[in-house]
C-alpha positions in Angstrom: -110.2 52.5 20.8 -112.3 55.2 20.8 -114.3 56.6 22.9 -116.7 56.3 20.2 -116.7 52.3 19.7 -116.8 52.0 23.8 -120.7 54.0 23.3 -121.0 51.5 20.2 -120.2 48.3 22.3 -122.7 49.9 25.3 -125.4 50.9 22.5 -125.9 47.5 20.8 -125.1 45.4 24.1 -128.4 47.2 25.4 -130.4 46.7 21.9 -129.7 43.5 21.8 -131.8 42.3 24.8 -132.8 45.3 27.2 -129.7 45.0 29.3 -127.9 47.9 30.2 -124.0 47.7 30.0 -121.5 50.7 30.5 -117.8 50.4 29.4 -114.9 51.7 30.5 -110.9 52.2 30.5 -108.9 50.3 32.8 -106.5 52.5 34.6 -103.3 50.6 33.3 -102.5 48.4 30.7 -102.5 45.0 31.1 -100.0 43.6 27.8 -101.2 41.9 24.6 -103.4 38.8 25.6 -105.2 40.7 28.0 -109.1 40.3 27.9 -112.0 42.2 28.9 -113.5 42.1 32.8 -116.9 42.1 33.8 -118.1 43.9 37.0 -122.0 44.8 38.4 -122.1 47.9 39.7 -123.8 49.3 42.6 -127.2 49.3 40.4 -126.4 45.9 39.3 -125.6 47.3 36.1 -123.1 45.5 34.1 -119.9 47.3 33.5 -117.3 46.4 31.0 -113.6 47.7 31.7 -111.2 47.1 28.6 -107.8 47.2 28.7 -106.4 50.7 27.7 -104.6 49.4 24.3 -107.8 47.1 23.5 -108.1 48.1 20.0 -111.7 46.8 17.7 -112.9 47.0 14.5 -116.4 47.8 13.8 -116.7 43.7 14.1 -115.0 43.5 16.9 -117.1 46.2 19.2 -120.4 43.9 17.9 -118.5 40.7 19.3 -117.9 42.5 22.7 -121.0 43.7 22.8 -123.1 40.8 22.0 -121.2 38.5 24.4 -121.6 40.5 27.0 -125.4 40.5 27.1 -125.4 36.9 26.2 -124.0 37.0 29.9 -126.3 39.6 30.9 -129.9 37.8 29.8 -128.7 34.0 29.5 -126.0 34.0 32.5 -126.1 32.5 36.0 -125.4 34.4 39.3 -121.8 33.9 40.4 -120.6 31.2 42.5 -118.2 30.0 45.1 -115.0 28.5 43.6 -114.8 26.2 46.7 -114.1 22.7 45.4 -113.0 23.8 42.0 -109.3 23.5 41.2 -107.8 25.9 38.7 -108.3 23.7 35.7 -111.4 23.0 36.3 -112.7 26.8 37.1 -111.1 27.3 33.2 -113.4 24.3 31.8 -116.0 26.2 34.0 -115.7 29.7 32.0 -115.2 28.0 28.3 -118.7 26.2 29.0 -120.4 28.8 30.7 -119.0 30.9 27.1 -120.3 28.5 25.2 -123.6 28.0 27.2 -125.0 31.4 26.8 -123.6 31.8 23.2 -125.6 28.7 22.4 -128.7 30.4 23.7 -128.4 33.3 22.5 -128.2 31.9 18.8 -131.7 30.5 19.2 -132.8 33.9 19.1 -130.1 35.9 17.2 -128.9 33.0 14.4 -126.4 35.7 13.0 -124.2 36.0 15.9 -122.2 33.2 15.0 -121.0 34.6 11.6 -120.1 37.8 14.3 -118.2 35.0 16.7 -117.0 32.8 14.2 -113.8 34.3 12.7 -112.4 34.8 16.5 -112.1 30.8 16.3 -111.7 29.7 13.0 -108.7 30.6 10.4 -106.0 32.4 11.5 -107.1 32.3 15.0 -107.8 28.7 15.1 -105.4 26.6 17.7 -104.5 23.1 16.6 -101.8 22.2 19.6 -102.5 18.9 22.0 -102.0 21.2 24.9 -104.2 22.2 27.8 -105.2 25.6 26.7 -105.4 24.7 23.2 -107.6 21.9 23.7 -110.1 25.0 25.3 -109.6 26.8 22.0 -110.7 24.2 19.8 -113.4 22.7 22.5 -114.5 26.7 22.1 -115.2 26.3 18.2 -116.6 23.3 18.1 -119.3 24.1 20.8 -119.9 26.9 18.6 -120.5 25.0 15.7 -121.5 21.9 16.2 -120.9 21.0 12.6 -117.4 21.4 12.6 -115.6 18.5 13.4 -112.4 17.9 15.6 -110.4 14.9 15.8 -109.5 14.4 19.5 -111.4 12.1 21.6 -111.7 14.1 24.6 -113.0 17.0 22.6 -115.7 14.6 20.8 -116.5 13.1 24.7 -117.3 16.8 25.8 -119.6 17.7 22.7 -121.4 14.3 23.2 -121.7 15.6 27.0 -122.7 19.5 26.5 -125.2 18.2 23.3 -128.3 15.9 23.7 -128.5 12.9 21.7 -129.7 15.0 18.5 -126.1 16.8 18.5 -127.8 19.9 18.5 -130.2 20.7 21.3 -128.4 22.2 24.7 -128.3 19.7 27.5 -126.8 22.3 30.0 -129.8 24.4 31.4 -128.0 25.8 34.2 -124.9 27.3 35.5 -124.9 24.4 37.9 -124.7 21.7 35.6 -121.8 23.9 34.2 -120.3 23.6 37.1 -120.9 20.0 37.9 -119.5 18.8 34.2 -116.8 21.1 34.6 -115.7 18.7 37.7 -116.1 15.6 35.4 -114.1 17.0 33.1 -111.4 18.5 35.4 -110.4 14.9 36.1 -110.2 13.7 32.6 -107.2 16.4 32.2 -105.9 15.3 35.5 -105.5 11.9 34.2 -104.0 13.1 30.9 -101.3 14.6 32.8 -102.0 18.5 30.8 -99.7 20.9 32.6 -102.2 24.5 33.5 -100.6 27.8 34.4 -103.8 29.9 35.5 -101.8 33.2 36.3 -100.8 33.4 32.5 -103.9 31.7 31.2 -106.5 34.0 28.9 -109.4 33.2 27.3 -108.4 32.3 23.3 -111.0 34.5 21.7 -110.3 37.9 22.1 -114.1 38.8 22.3 -114.7 36.9 25.3 -114.1 38.7 28.7 -111.7 37.1 31.2 -114.8 35.1 33.3 -113.9 36.5 36.9 -117.4 37.7 37.1 -118.5 33.7 37.4 -117.6 33.2 40.4 -117.9 35.1 44.0 -114.9 37.0 46.0 -112.4 34.9 47.5 -110.1 36.7 49.9 -107.9 33.7 50.0 -106.6 34.1 46.3 -104.1 37.0 45.8 -105.1 40.3 44.5 -105.8 40.8 40.7 -103.3 42.3 38.6 -106.1 44.4 36.6 -106.5 48.0 38.2 -110.1 48.8 37.0 -109.9 52.5 38.2 -107.4 54.6 40.2 -108.2 55.8 43.1 -106.6 57.9 46.0 -105.4 56.2 48.9 -106.4 57.9 52.6 -104.0 59.3 54.8 -101.9 56.8 56.3 -103.3 54.0 54.2 -100.5 51.1 54.6 -98.8 52.6 57.4 -98.3 51.3 61.0 -99.1 52.9 64.1 -96.1 54.7 65.8 -95.1 53.2 68.8 -96.3 49.3 68.1 -93.0 47.4 68.5 -94.7 44.0 67.8 -95.6 44.9 64.6 -94.9 42.9 61.6 -93.7 44.8 58.5 -94.4 42.8 55.2 -92.9 44.5 52.3 -95.3 44.0 49.2 -93.4 42.2 46.5 -94.7 41.7 43.0 -95.6 38.5 41.6 -93.4 36.9 39.6 -94.5 37.1 35.7 -94.5 34.4 33.6 -91.6 33.9 31.0 -92.0 32.7 27.7 -89.9 30.0 26.8 -86.6 30.5 24.4 -87.5 27.2 22.6 -90.4 24.6 22.9 -89.9 21.0 21.5 -91.9 17.6 20.9 -91.3 14.8 23.5 -92.3 11.3 23.6 -95.2 10.5 26.4 -94.7 7.5 27.2 -98.2 6.5 28.7 -100.0 7.2 25.5 -97.3 5.9 22.9 -97.1 9.0 21.2 -95.1 12.2 20.8 -96.8 15.6 22.2 -96.4 18.7 20.0 -94.9 21.5 21.5 -94.3 19.9 25.2 -90.9 20.3 26.1 -90.3 23.7 26.9 -86.5 25.4 27.5 -86.1 28.5 29.9 -82.6 30.3 29.7 -83.7 33.6 32.3 -81.8 32.1 35.6 -84.8 31.5 38.5 -86.0 34.3 40.8 -84.2 34.6 44.2 -86.0 32.3 47.0 -88.4 34.9 49.1 -87.1 35.2 52.5 -89.7 33.6 55.2 -92.0 36.2 57.1 -90.5 36.3 60.8 -93.6 37.0 63.2 -91.6 38.8 66.3 -94.9 39.8 68.1 -94.3 40.6 71.8 -90.1 40.0 71.3 -88.3 43.9 72.3 -84.8 44.4 72.6 -81.7 41.6 72.2 -84.5 39.4 72.3 -86.2 40.4 69.4 -82.7 41.1 67.3 -81.4 37.5 68.3 -84.8 35.9 67.0 -84.4 37.4 63.8 -80.7 36.9 63.4 -81.7 33.1 64.1 -84.7 33.4 61.3 -81.1 33.7 58.5 -79.9 30.8 59.9 -80.9 28.3 57.5 -80.1 24.6 57.2 -77.9 22.9 54.7 -79.7 22.5 51.1 -80.9 19.0 49.9 -78.1 16.5 49.0 -78.5 14.8 45.8 -79.7 11.8 47.4 -79.3 8.0 47.4 -80.5 5.6 45.0 -83.5 3.5 45.6 -85.2 0.6 43.2 -88.6 2.5 43.3 -89.8 5.9 43.3 -91.1 9.0 42.1 -88.3 10.5 40.3 -85.4 9.1 38.1 -82.0 9.6 39.2 -80.5 11.1 36.5 -76.9 9.8 37.2 -77.9 6.4 37.6 -79.6 6.9 34.3 -76.2 7.7 32.8 -74.6 4.9 34.7 -77.3 2.4 33.8 -77.0 3.2 30.0 -73.1 3.1 29.9 -73.4 -0.4 31.5 -75.5 -1.5 29.1 -73.5 -0.3 26.0 -70.7 -2.5 28.0 -72.7 -5.7 28.2 -72.9 -5.3 31.8 -76.4 -6.0 33.7 -77.2 -2.2 34.7 -78.0 -1.6 38.6 -81.7 -1.5 39.2 -81.8 1.9 41.7 -82.0 4.2 38.8 -84.5 6.2 41.5 -83.9 9.4 43.6 -84.2 9.2 47.2 -84.1 12.8 48.5 -82.6 13.6 52.2 -82.3 16.5 53.5 -80.6 17.1 56.9 -82.0 18.9 59.9 -81.3 21.9 60.8 -77.6 22.9 62.0 -79.0 24.2 65.3 -81.4 24.2 68.0 -82.8 27.2 70.4 -84.8 28.1 73.0 -85.6 31.4 74.1 -86.7 31.4 77.6 
């Protein structure tokens, strides 16, 4: 998108509710499906960082600007992630997006026509996975007249709106957080998988909602490089002569590969087929990462010996015995049981897998 369009986004955002917004380009491309990132600068002004490859038509610029302005006008402050699982954080983002947009629609009803094309028609999702349900939920919360047959979405709509079906029931970001916590348990009961690293908000005009959360040092660093900065001299170098320093080589985070094929699969718990549920991956798995060895305080031969001993691994997990109960099925036992049934023999009830991992091959004590 051109610099002129970036200026249009900033101008429109400030014209709506008088909230200043600066638009900047990220330093690196983030790939297809990347969303913008909203931050707050030192002057408490909001900055919308867009991927360099993000191309937007004039209508898309209006959608970007109005959504970012709605967050600035009606959104709450950042919250702690503590106590919320990734599924609940994703739900919190979708609900907060819907809440600020609903409040914006009470003042500017025409914005629904600006946002709706990103939720309906070719952009609509129809699957039953968690990310599909989030996209379908976003459409229903943007337009209450939109009907979705999924019972979970109907439950969320009943909690998001008051009894009349049109009045917002969530008056603050704290209420959004409480509802997201409850709905996250529903998703857990439905056993829907979720990959937080590959998740992206469905509607292209919305940001990634990272501005809803306080910084958390326990999380891995984001791969979104918002600006390039020169590293100070000597940054990342260990002090000379410090033999006890632990050297750790940074490794790139694995990127989730797309499955080679996706099939429907029977879910015996709900007695129905789940569309696009079973994914087939043909890429070889990445090699396991070596565990970091802390050799602080060791010098000379002791340090070298500890390093070599760290490379001695125990034997891998064996196939394991068969058991009548367990959490994982024993594949060989299932085949044998099916053969027994075909032959008219009573099958062995021990069809579960009981794993067994031998202990380490040796134990060493350095004195």
